[in-house]
C-alpha positions in Angstrom: 140.2 101.3 65.4 136.8 100.4 63.9 136.3 97.6 66.5 137.1 100.1 69.3 134.7 102.6 67.8 131.9 100.0 67.7 132.6 99.1 71.4 132.4 102.8 72.4 129.3 103.2 70.2 127.6 100.1 71.9 128.6 101.4 75.3 127.0 104.8 74.6 123.9 103.1 73.2 123.5 100.9 76.3 124.2 103.9 78.5 121.5 105.9 76.8 119.0 103.0 77.2 119.9 102.7 80.9 119.5 106.5 81.4 116.1 106.5 79.7 115.0 103.5 81.8 116.2 105.2 85.0 114.4 108.4 84.0 111.2 106.4 83.6 111.7 104.7 87.0 112.3 108.1 88.6 108.8 109.3 88.0 106.3 108.2 90.7 103.1 109.2 92.5 102.5 109.9 96.2 102.1 107.0 98.6 98.6 107.4 100.1 99.0 105.2 103.2 101.3 102.7 104.8 100.0 100.0 107.2 102.5 97.7 109.0 103.2 95.3 111.7 105.9 92.7 112.2 104.4 90.3 109.6 103.1 92.7 107.0 103.9 96.0 105.3 101.2 97.5 102.9 101.3 100.7 100.9 98.5 102.1 98.8 98.7 104.6 95.9 96.4 105.9 93.2 97.2 106.4 89.5 94.5 107.9 87.2 91.7 107.1 89.7 92.8 103.4 90.0 93.8 102.1 93.4 97.0 100.0 93.7 98.4 98.1 96.6 101.9 97.0 97.4 102.1 94.2 99.9 105.1 92.6 101.7 104.3 89.7 104.0 106.4 87.3 106.0 105.4 84.4 108.2 108.3 84.5 110.6 110.1 87.6 112.0 113.5 88.1 110.4 112.7 85.7 107.5 112.1 86.4 103.8 109.5 88.9 102.8 107.3 88.0 99.8 106.3 91.1 97.9 103.6 91.8 95.3 101.6 94.7 94.0 98.3 94.8 92.2 95.4 96.8 90.9 92.4 96.7 93.3 89.1 96.2 91.5 85.6 97.4 92.3 84.3 94.0 91.5 83.4 92.2 94.7 84.0 88.8 93.2 87.4 89.6 91.8 88.8 92.3 94.0 92.5 91.9 93.1 94.0 91.9 89.7 97.6 90.6 89.6 98.1 90.2 85.9 99.0 92.9 83.4 96.2 95.5 83.7 96.5 97.2 80.3 95.9 100.6 81.9 98.9 102.1 80.0 100.3 103.3 83.3 102.8 100.4 83.9 105.9 102.5 84.0 104.4 104.9 86.5 103.2 102.0 88.5 106.6 100.3 88.5 108.4 103.5 89.4 106.0 104.0 92.3 106.6 100.4 93.4 110.3 101.0 93.3 109.8 104.1 95.5 107.8 102.0 97.9 110.4 99.2 97.9 113.1 101.8 98.7 111.1 102.9 101.7 110.4 99.3 102.8 114.0 98.0 102.3 115.5 100.9 104.4 112.9 100.6 107.1 113.2 96.8 107.4 117.0 97.0 107.3 117.6 95.3 104.0 115.6 92.1 104.4 115.6 89.1 102.1 112.8 89.6 99.5 111.2 87.5 96.9 108.6 87.9 94.1 107.6 86.2 90.9 106.2 86.7 87.4 104.5 84.6 84.8 103.9 87.0 81.9 106.8 87.5 79.5 106.5 91.3 79.5 106.4 91.4 83.3 109.5 89.0 83.5 111.4 91.4 81.2 110.4 94.4 83.4 111.3 92.5 86.6 114.6 91.6 85.1 115.4 95.3 84.7 113.9 96.1 88.1 116.1 93.6 90.0 119.2 95.0 88.4 118.3 98.3 89.8 117.5 96.9 93.3 120.6 94.6 93.4 123.0 97.4 92.4 121.4 100.1 94.6 121.1 98.0 97.8 124.0 95.4 97.4 121.6 92.5 97.0 122.7 89.2 95.5 120.1 88.0 93.0 118.9 84.4 92.6 116.5 83.7 89.7 114.7 80.4 89.2 112.2 79.3 86.6 109.6 76.7 87.4 106.7 75.8 85.1 107.0 79.1 83.3 106.9 81.1 86.5 110.1 83.1 87.2 110.9 83.6 90.9 113.3 86.4 92.0 115.0 86.3 95.4 117.2 89.1 96.6 119.5 88.5 99.6 121.8 91.1 101.1 125.5 90.4 100.3 
């Protein structure tokens, strides 16, 4: 009986964590603009007066889309910041990116998508994010690690 209780307790604990994470991902900001053609799909959003961009690009129609998002900088020399920004808005940024991915995936009819991460904290967040994406859209997940960089590839099942 104690073993069964622990299993239920662990289940409830994990369910609570999942629900809290989902609540965090459910908060997002308005998408300011979307620009697109057959090779690119770009969306902009602003959080606390900081401009972010989501970008999906493919070289060949009907092929895999590489996606990324980043903080745009006022510095002309370094106008894009891909690493962890330290703004304290990462959950709001990721939830907005998930909202944008939702729009992108539905509009492009569930395309193959890929993205990568180097930083340990971003890898952990991406691991959670791909679980959401794969279960929500029926994607099969392929993860590879090469020289410390984790690559995620989502393909419709």
